[in-house]
N, C-alpha and C positions, 0 to 999 in steps of 0.2 A: 586413556580414550577421550577425547573430546566430544561433547554432546552435539547433537543436530541442532541447526539454526532456522529461524525463521526471522528474515530481516527486511523491514522497510527500506524504500531507497532514498526518495526526497528527504533530506533534513537529516538522514541517519548514516548514509553510505555517501554523502555528498560533502562539499564545501560551503561556506556560506555563500557562495557565488553561484551555487546549485550545479555544479561541475562533479562528476565522479572523482571522488579523491583516489590519487593513485596508489594509496596504500590497500585499496580494495583488491589490486592485481597482484599484492605481495602476500595477503594474508589468506585469502580463500580458495584459491587454485587448489592447494595442497590439504585444505580442511577435509580430515578423514572421519567425516559423517555427513549426513545429507544436509543440504544447505537448500533454503526456499525462499525466494525472494516474493514478498507481499506487497503490493503496491497499488496506487490509485491510479497510476498511469495505464493506458492501454496494452493490449496484449504482446504487441511486438517488442516494448522495451525490455521488460524483464526477460524475455526470451533471449532477446540479443545480448543483454548483459552476462546470462548463464552460459551462452554460447562462447562468447569471447574469453571467459574466464576459463573456459574448457569443463565447465560443470554439467551435470545433468540439468536438463531444462524443467525443473521444478518450480511452478509459480503460481502465485494469485495475482490477477490483474482485475482493473476496475473496481477495487474496492470490495472485491468477492463476485465480481459478476462472473469471471473467467477463471476456471481453473484447469492447470494443464500440469499432467504427472504421468510419467510411464507411458508417453505417447497418447494419453487420454485427455480430451477437452470435455469440459463440463461447464455450460452456461446457466446463470441463474439471473433472473431479472427481466423485465418488459422493455426492451430497447426501443420499440416502436412507440410505447406510450410515453418515454422520455422525449422523443422528436417531436411527438404532438404537443407536449409542453412547451418546447422551444419556439414550435409555429404560432402557439397562441402567445407566448412572451414576446414574440417578434410583433406580433399584430398589435399589441399593447404598447410598443415603442421601447421594448427591451433590445438590448444588444448583447450578444454571449462575449464580446470584447477581445476577440482574437484576430479580427482584421479578416481579409478575403483569402488569404494564402495559408493560413495556419493549418497544421497537422495534428493539433491536439485532439480532435476528435474524428480524426480521417479513419481510423481503424476500430472505433468503439463499438461493441456490439450490444452491451447491456445497461449503458448509461451515456449521460451527456455532460461534458463539463463546461463550466462558464467561468472567465475569468473572474478574479476578485474586485475588478473594476464596474462589473456587471450590476445592474439593479438586483442587490440580494432581496430586498423586500418584495419587489414584485415576483420575482423568481419564484420564492417561497410561496406566495399567494397562488400562483397559478399552479405550482406543482401540488399543493394541497387540493386544488380542486379536481385533480386527476388522481389523488389518493396516492401520490408519490411523495417522497422527501427530497430535501436539499441538506446535505453535509458541506461543511466548510472545512477543509484539510490544512487551512492554511496557504494552500498554493493554489485551489481553484474552488468554485462551488460545485459540487458533483449532484446531478438530478439522478436520482436511482429509485429502485423498488424497495420498500420498507422490508426488513429482516434479511434483505442481503448484506453481508457483512465478510470482512477478511477473516473473522474468527470461524465462522460457519463454513467458509470456502476452505480454510485450513485444515478444519476437521475431515472435510471431503478428501482432501488431498492425503492426509494421513492414512485414512482407510485404503486408499489406492494404493499406496505404498507399504501398507501394512506395517506402519511405525505408530507407537503411541505418542499423541501430541504432547504428554507430560514430560517426555525425554527432551524437549526442544527448549532453547534458550530463545527468546525474543527480544529483538531492540527494535525501538521505534520512537517516534517523535509528535504523533498527532492523534485526535479523537478517533481517527478511524483505524489506529492500532488498538484500542481498547479492547475489542473483542478478541484480537489475537493474544492479548496479555493475559485475557481471562481463561484462554484454553492452554497455553504454552505451561510448562512446569516452572519457569523461571523467565522473569521480564525485567526489562531496563527500559528507562525513558532516558534519552539524553539532555542535556542540562538546557537546550534550545527547545525543548519539547513544551506544547500547550498546557493548559491546567488539566484538563480531562486524561491526557496521557500520563501526566506527572502522578496524579491521584491513583491511577489504575496500576502502575507499574510497582513491582517489589522494591525496585531501587530507582532512584533518580541519581544519575551520573554527575561528577563534579564538571566534566568537560562536554563541549557541544560537538555537534555533527559527527564527522569521522574520527576525530579527537575521543571523542567519548567511546564510540562504538570500537574503534581499535584498542582501547583500554581493557574493554571487556574480552574481545576477543583474545589479547595477549594473556589475561588472567586465566582465559579458560584454558588455554595452551599449557600453563604452567600449574593450572588449579590453585592459585594463589589468589583467591578472592577473599 
């Protein structure tokens, strides 16, 4: 029996060019245990991925701000306060850095993401004035409510599914995966992971991106770890 999985997306199921690796479509559709996608992206992205893989739509989005499992949606965090931070950030000359046509924040409900080209110091300064925090996932700066995390959201999802989180194997690459690693029974950081994820994981893989994740999935299938 294979274990249930909780998987980050960017940097974990992708290529270095930020595309979903096609091996995802070979390895996951027939996985004979729950699969959860836990990402910093907004809600539609992991739902769409699960949908096209033919998997139940069990997802954690927006770094824990949105949980969807068994048809139930749970929100955590103050999205309105995050946009107040952005307005003040703009008043002080800041720019989210996505341009006028970006869909990055189009569907976000509990946080706001800024490009890593944005003024990080100013963004953190303004967020702190509103008692919010900024998390650098390596792909964006996320303005969010303190205490909201992938790990906490994953626990909520497991309660909905009535599955023990310690049964899960987690794979990720970023500081926002650390809380998931703390909840799951076994955790892996791909070789491209940041320092926080590497220190928190039970195992740091030799291979990066989907190469590392695929190696874990294949080993789990044969139980040859």
